[in-house]
C-alpha positions in Angstrom: 22.8 5.3 10.9 19.5 3.0 12.0 20.6 1.7 15.6 20.2 -2.1 14.2 23.0 -1.6 11.9 25.2 0.2 14.1 25.0 -3.3 15.9 26.0 -5.4 12.9 28.9 -3.1 12.0 29.9 -3.3 15.3 30.2 -7.3 15.4 31.9 -6.8 12.3 29.3 -8.8 10.4 27.7 -7.2 6.2 25.7 -4.7 6.9 25.0 -5.1 3.3 23.8 -8.5 3.6 21.5 -8.0 6.5 20.0 -5.4 5.0 19.1 -7.2 1.5 17.8 -10.1 4.0 15.4 -7.7 5.2 16.5 -8.5 8.7 15.7 -5.0 10.3 13.1 -5.8 12.6 13.3 -7.6 16.2 10.1 -8.3 16.1 8.8 -10.7 19.0 12.4 -12.2 18.7 15.2 -10.7 20.7 18.0 -8.7 18.9 20.5 -10.9 19.2 18.2 -14.0 17.4 17.6 -12.1 14.6 21.5 -11.4 14.4 22.4 -15.1 15.0 19.8 -15.5 12.1 22.0 -13.9 9.4 25.4 -15.5 10.3 26.4 -14.7 14.1 27.4 -16.9 17.1 24.4 -17.7 19.5 24.3 -15.3 22.4 26.2 -16.1 25.8 22.9 -16.9 27.2 22.6 -20.0 24.7 19.5 -18.9 22.9 19.3 -20.1 19.1 16.2 -18.7 18.4 15.5 -17.3 14.8 12.5 -15.8 13.3 10.8 -18.4 11.2 7.9 -17.0 9.4 4.0 -18.8 9.6 3.7 -18.0 5.6 6.5 -20.7 5.1 4.2 -23.5 6.2 2.2 -22.7 3.2 2.0 -24.9 0.6 1.1 -24.6 -3.0 -1.9 -22.8 -4.3 -4.7 -25.3 -5.0 -7.1 -25.2 -7.8 -9.5 -22.0 -8.2 -12.1 -22.5 -5.4 -16.0 -21.1 -5.7 -14.9 -17.6 -5.9 -12.2 -18.5 -8.5 -9.4 -17.6 -6.2 -6.4 -20.3 -6.0 -5.1 -20.5 -2.2 -3.0 -22.9 -0.3 -4.5 -25.6 1.6 -6.2 -24.3 4.7 -7.2 -21.0 3.5 -10.5 -19.5 2.6 -12.0 -16.8 1.0 -15.3 -14.6 1.5 -16.7 -12.2 -1.2 -17.7 -9.3 1.1 -18.5 -6.6 -1.8 -19.3 -6.2 -5.3 -19.3 -3.2 -7.7 -23.0 -1.9 -7.9 -24.3 -3.9 -5.2 -25.3 -3.3 -1.3 -22.4 -5.4 0.8 -25.7 -5.5 3.5 -29.0 -5.0 1.8 -30.8 -5.9 5.0 -29.1 -3.0 6.9 -28.6 -0.9 4.0 -29.5 -1.4 0.5 -28.9 2.6 -0.6 -25.5 2.0 -0.3 -23.6 0.4 -3.3 -20.0 -0.5 -3.3 -18.3 1.3 -5.3 -16.2 0.7 -8.9 -12.6 0.0 -9.1 -11.6 -1.0 -5.0 -7.9 -0.1 -4.7 -5.6 1.0 -1.7 -7.1 -0.2 1.7 -6.2 -0.2 5.3 -7.9 -1.8 8.6 -8.6 0.1 11.8 -9.1 -1.3 15.1 -12.3 0.1 16.8 -13.7 0.2 20.1 -15.9 -2.4 20.3 -13.2 -5.0 19.5 -14.1 -5.3 16.0 -12.5 -3.4 13.0 -12.8 -1.3 9.6 -11.4 -2.0 6.2 -11.2 1.4 4.4 -11.1 1.1 0.5 -10.5 4.0 -2.1 -12.3 4.1 -5.4 -10.0 4.7 -8.5 -12.9 5.5 -10.3 -12.4 8.6 -13.1 -14.7 11.2 -14.1 -14.3 14.1 -16.9 -11.8 15.8 -14.2 -9.4 12.9 -15.2 -8.4 13.8 -18.7 -5.2 14.6 -19.1 -4.0 13.8 -22.4 -6.1 15.4 -23.9 -5.6 18.4 -21.9 -2.0 18.1 -20.5 -2.2 22.2 -19.3 -5.2 21.3 -16.8 -7.5 24.4 -18.4 -10.1 22.3 -19.5 -10.5 20.7 -15.6 -9.5 24.1 -14.5 -13.2 25.1 -15.8 -15.0 22.1 -14.0 -16.6 21.9 -10.6 -15.2 19.9 -8.4 -18.6 20.0 -6.6 -19.8 18.1 -9.9 -18.6 15.0 -8.9 -21.0 14.3 -5.9 -23.4 14.5 -8.3 -22.4 11.2 -10.2 -24.2 8.1 -9.2 -22.4 6.0 -6.3 -19.3 4.2 -7.3 -18.4 6.5 -10.5 -16.8 9.6 -8.6 -14.0 8.0 -6.7 -13.8 8.6 -3.1 -13.3 6.1 -0.2 -15.6 3.5 1.2 -15.8 1.3 4.8 -16.8 -2.1 5.6 -17.2 -2.6 9.5 -17.1 -6.0 11.5 -17.8 -6.7 15.0 -15.5 -9.0 17.3 -16.2 -12.1 16.3 -15.9 -10.8 12.3 -19.1 -10.4 11.1 -20.0 -7.5 8.6 -22.3 -5.4 10.2 -22.1 -1.6 8.5 -21.1 -0.3 5.3 -21.0 3.7 4.2 -19.5 6.2 2.7 -16.0 7.9 4.2 -15.3 10.3 1.3 -17.5 11.4 -1.8 -17.0 14.5 -4.2 -13.0 13.3 -5.2 -11.6 11.1 -7.8 -9.6 8.3 -9.0 -8.8 7.8 -5.6 -6.0 5.5 -5.8 -4.0 4.6 -2.5 -3.4 6.1 1.0 -2.5 5.3 4.7 -3.4 4.8 7.8 -2.5 7.7 10.5 -1.6 6.6 14.1 -4.2 9.0 15.0 -6.8 6.6 13.7 -7.4 8.6 10.2 -7.2 8.2 6.3 -4.6 10.1 4.1 -5.8 9.5 0.9 -4.9 10.8 -2.7 -6.1 11.2 -6.1 -4.1 9.9 -9.1 -4.4 12.4 -11.3 -1.6 14.8 -13.0 -2.9 17.8 -10.7 -4.3 15.4 -7.6 -5.0 16.6 -4.5 -4.1 15.0 -0.9 -7.4 14.0 1.7 -7.8 12.7 5.0 -11.2 11.1 6.2 -12.2 9.6 9.0 -13.1 5.4 8.7 -16.0 5.8 11.1 -19.3 6.4 9.8 -20.3 10.0 10.6 -16.9 10.6 11.7 -16.2 14.4 10.0 -16.2 16.0 6.7 -12.6 15.0 4.5 -9.9 17.4 4.7 -7.9 18.6 1.7 -4.4 18.2 2.6 -2.2 21.4 0.9 1.1 20.5 1.5 1.6 17.3 -0.3 2.0 18.6 -3.8 -0.5 18.6 -6.8 0.5 15.5 -8.6 -0.7 11.5 -9.2 -1.2 10.6 -5.1 -0.2 6.9 -4.8 0.6 5.1 -1.2 1.2 7.0 2.3 4.0 6.0 4.8 4.3 7.8 8.4 7.6 8.3 10.5 6.1 9.9 13.6 9.9 9.7 15.4 11.1 12.1 12.6 8.0 14.3 12.0 7.8 13.3 8.3 5.0 11.2 6.2 6.3 9.9 3.4 4.1 9.3 -0.4 4.7 8.1 -3.8 3.9 9.5 -7.4 2.8 7.2 -10.3 1.3 9.3 -13.4 4.3 8.7 -15.6 7.7 7.0 -15.7 9.9 10.1 -17.2 8.4 12.8 -14.4 7.8 9.9 -11.3 9.4 11.2 -8.0 9.1 10.1 -4.8 8.4 12.6 -1.8 8.0 13.5 1.7 6.4 16.0 3.9 8.5 17.2 7.1 7.4 19.0 10.1 9.1 20.6 13.1 8.3 20.1 16.6 6.3 23.2 17.2 4.0 22.0 13.8 4.3 18.5 15.7 4.3 18.0 19.0 3.4 14.6 19.9 4.0 12.1 17.9 1.5 10.2 17.6 -0.9 13.2 17.6 -2.2 15.1 14.6 0.3 17.5 13.1 -0.6 20.9 11.8 -1.2 19.8 8.4 -0.9 23.3 7.0 2.5 23.7 8.4 4.3 20.8 6.5 7.0 21.1 4.0 7.2 19.1 0.7 10.6 18.2 0.0 11.9 15.1 -2.9 14.3 12.7 -3.1 17.5 13.2 -4.8 20.3 10.3 -5.4 23.5 12.5 -6.2 25.1 9.1 -7.3 22.2 7.6 -9.3 19.8 5.1 -9.3 22.1 2.5 -10.4 24.5 3.4 -7.4 21.5 2.6 -5.5 20.6 -0.6 -7.0 24.2 -1.7 -6.1 24.5 -1.2 -2.4 23.7 1.7 0.0 23.9 5.2 -1.7 23.9 8.6 0.1 20.6 10.3 -0.1 20.0 13.9 -0.2 16.3 15.9 0.7 15.3 19.0 -1.7 12.4 21.2 -1.3 10.2 20.5 -4.0 7.9 23.5 -5.4 5.1 23.6 -4.0 2.6 26.3 -4.9 -0.3 24.7 -6.6 1.9 23.8 -10.0 1.4 20.3 -10.9 5.0 18.3 -9.6 5.3 16.8 -13.2 5.7 20.4 -14.9 8.2 21.1 -12.3 10.6 18.0 -12.9 13.3 20.0 -14.6 13.5 23.1 -11.7 14.9 20.8 -8.8 17.5 18.4 -8.3 15.5 14.9 -7.8 16.0 11.3 -8.9 13.1 9.6 -10.9 11.5 6.3 -9.7 9.0 5.5 -12.5 5.6 3.8 -11.3 6.0 4.6 -7.4 3.8 2.5 -5.7 3.9 1.0 -2.3 5.2 2.8 0.8 5.8 1.7 4.4 7.5 2.6 7.7 8.8 0.0 9.9 11.5 0.2 12.4 13.3 3.1 11.2 13.5 2.0 7.5 11.0 3.3 4.4 10.5 0.5 2.3 8.9 1.7 -1.2 8.3 -0.3 -4.7 8.8 0.7 -8.0 6.9 -0.8 -11.1 8.9 0.6 -14.0 11.4 -2.0 -12.8 10.1 -4.5 -10.7 12.1 -3.2 -7.2 11.7 -2.8 -3.7 14.0 -0.2 -2.1 14.8 0.5 1.8 15.9 4.0 3.2 17.4 3.7 6.2 16.0 7.0 7.7 19.0 7.5 10.5 21.7 6.6 7.8 20.2 8.7 4.7 20.9 6.1 2.3 19.3 3.9 0.2 19.3 0.4 -1.6 17.5 -2.0 -3.5 16.8 -4.9 -1.8 14.7 -6.8 -4.0 14.8 -7.0 -8.0 13.5 -9.4 -10.3 16.7 -11.0 -11.4 17.5 -12.3 -7.7 14.1 -13.7 -7.3 13.7 -16.9 -5.0 10.7 -18.8 -5.3 9.9 -20.6 -2.4 6.8 -22.7 -3.2 6.0 -24.5 -6.5 2.8 -23.6 -8.3 2.0 -21.9 -11.4 4.2 -18.8 -12.4 6.0 -19.7 -9.0 9.3 -19.5 -10.6 8.2 -16.3 -11.9 9.7 -12.9 -10.3 7.1 -10.5 -9.1 5.8 -8.5 -11.5 4.1 -5.2 -11.7 4.9 -4.7 -7.7 1.8 -2.3 -6.4 1.0 -1.6 -3.1 2.7 -3.4 -0.5 1.5 -4.0 3.1 3.9 -5.7 6.3 3.5 -7.2 9.8 5.7 -6.1 12.6 8.3 -8.8 12.3 9.0 -7.8 8.4 7.0 -10.5 6.2 5.8 -8.1 3.2 2.5 -9.0 1.3 3.2 -7.3 -2.5 0.4 -7.2 -5.0 0.7 -7.3 -8.6 -1.0 -4.7 -11.1 -1.5 -7.1 -13.6 1.3 -9.3 -13.7 0.2 -12.8 -12.6 -2.6 -11.6 -10.7 -1.4 -12.6 -7.5 -0.5 -11.1 -4.2 3.1 -12.4 -2.9 5.1 -12.7 0.2 8.5 -11.4 0.3 10.0 -13.0 3.5 13.0 -11.8 5.5 15.4 -14.0 3.7 13.9 -12.7 0.4 12.0 -16.1 -0.2 8.9 -15.3 -2.0 5.6 -17.1 -1.8 2.8 -17.0 -3.5 -0.4 -16.1 -1.2 -2.9 -15.9 -3.8 -3.9 -15.4 -7.2 -7.0 -13.9 -8.3 -9.1 -14.3 -11.1 -9.0 -12.0 -14.2 -7.3 -10.7 -17.5 -4.3 -8.9 -16.2 -4.4 -7.0 -19.1 -7.8 -5.3 -17.9 -7.9 -6.0 -14.2 -5.5 -6.1 -11.2 -4.9 -7.3 -7.4 -5.4 -4.0 -5.1 -6.1 -3.4 -1.7 -4.2 -5.4 0.5 -4.4 -5.1 4.3 -4.2 -7.4 7.3 -7.2 -7.7 9.9 -5.9 -6.3 13.6 -6.8 -10.1 14.3 -3.5 -10.9 12.0 -5.5 -14.2 10.4 -7.2 -12.3 7.8 -6.4 -10.4 4.8 -8.3 -7.8 2.5 -7.7 -7.6 -1.2 -9.5 -6.3 -4.2 -9.5 -7.4 -7.7 -10.3 -4.2 -8.8 -12.1 -4.6 -12.2 -13.0 -7.8 -12.1 -16.6 -9.3 -11.8 -17.9 -12.1 -9.5 -18.1 -15.3 -11.6 -21.7 -15.4 -10.9 -22.0 -12.4 -13.1 -20.3 -13.3 -16.0 -22.2 -14.2 -19.0 -21.8 -18.0 -20.1 -20.0 -17.6 -22.7 -17.5 -16.0 -20.9 -14.8 -18.1 -18.8 -13.1 -16.9 -15.8 -9.8 -15.0 -16.9 -11.2 -14.0 -20.4 -11.9 -10.1 -21.4 -14.6 -8.3 -20.2 -15.4 -5.6 -22.0 -15.9 -2.7 -19.6 -13.3 -0.5 -17.2 -16.2 -0.4 -14.3 -16.5 -3.0 -12.0 -14.6 -4.3 -8.4 -14.8 -7.4 -6.5 -13.2 -7.0 -2.6 -12.7 -9.9 -0.6 -11.8 -11.5 2.9 -9.2 -14.3 3.2 -8.8 -16.4 6.6 -5.4 -17.9 6.7 -5.0 -20.7 9.4 -2.7 -19.0 11.5 -2.0 -15.5 12.7 0.5 -12.9 12.0 1.7 -9.4 14.2 0.2 -6.3 13.1 -1.0 -3.4 14.9 -3.5 -1.1 12.9 -4.3 2.0 14.8 -7.4 2.9 16.4 -10.2 4.4 14.3 -11.1 8.0 15.4 -13.3 10.8 14.5 -11.2 13.6 12.2 -11.3 16.8 14.5 
């Protein structure tokens, strides 16, 4: 059991209330302060401090600004990159921003600045599945052909680099020759793990730095529709989600032993990991009701696409696995099929739902604020347990799920939710800037005169990446960007 939960039970408080309120991180406050906040008496020292999120100071969303974005008072937006355009035409007019921007993350740099990496979920001929469920057609295509596609049409990863003052100073590709790169995760050793969201997709690792080394294929993550990644160095495990079919999606981890991962914050031997899949013997409904024991079973990892093995290993289906995050001994992940947020107590090896739409608590009035999270997708968390959740469609929002389970709207992007989604949420190392994309949106200036913001756009290929500046900072600690060696 996680040490925080042990202390909760020792004091006679409700473990379930504690977890369901997400009060799982001591953060910058003492543990006693967090426990006081969930119903205990103050400590003998007289401290009565309790965590109060700065997100609670946000007002309602205002009318759309010049970028078409609804933000609270005091927040501003900046359009950083648009599909098919050079983010820095004066620096490199040949580098064009990719289409379908998806998962992203930030990294610190040695000069005090930072990098934002962004996947491209652009699809090419290798992504055909419904017409080619066996993969025979794709097996006759060379993956090298993806490198011949025009920039922005073949998936991959790109980066935006900022100096210490937040000025955009460079933009460049990090990974090419892959397809439908959905999301991923920043590693403690300063690289970006990302995967292909197709039936037999592969996982890759690249450096966020310009000229940071050639990307590497990671063999021990299974052939599946890869989504997001979270790394638990304490227990030598990398957790990853799957999103291809609500009837076959499962939740995975890859684990290492001490000999293959000797130093926690350094890169393990990626060839030595063991792929495992999550199984809840009591069933997923039991985990909706409370903490439920889990089992990790070895997955079939012989190159067979994981969806084809769904009946061969005891595993639990989590339809629409999307975001996943590690924090303070817990793994959080989202499922789009039921709009739930789940938490795994790593030490106690239990699972439970900590957010479900029927229990949503709206914290700020605005259009659709009373609506629960819809189409929960990627997540990003602060060190104090505040969770940013973006919607795949839904109401095109990025919402904040606070430690007391309050949901507060942070922003609402323009675009028809039937055609686009909010993606790539990440927080800058400074803590006062958020990066986010409208995956298939177009900037307002590119819309035909007779098309209003939010109207259908007759193309899939598009995408705009934004920077949102907040009037306050939150606590984060992204890794230092390093070359892949």
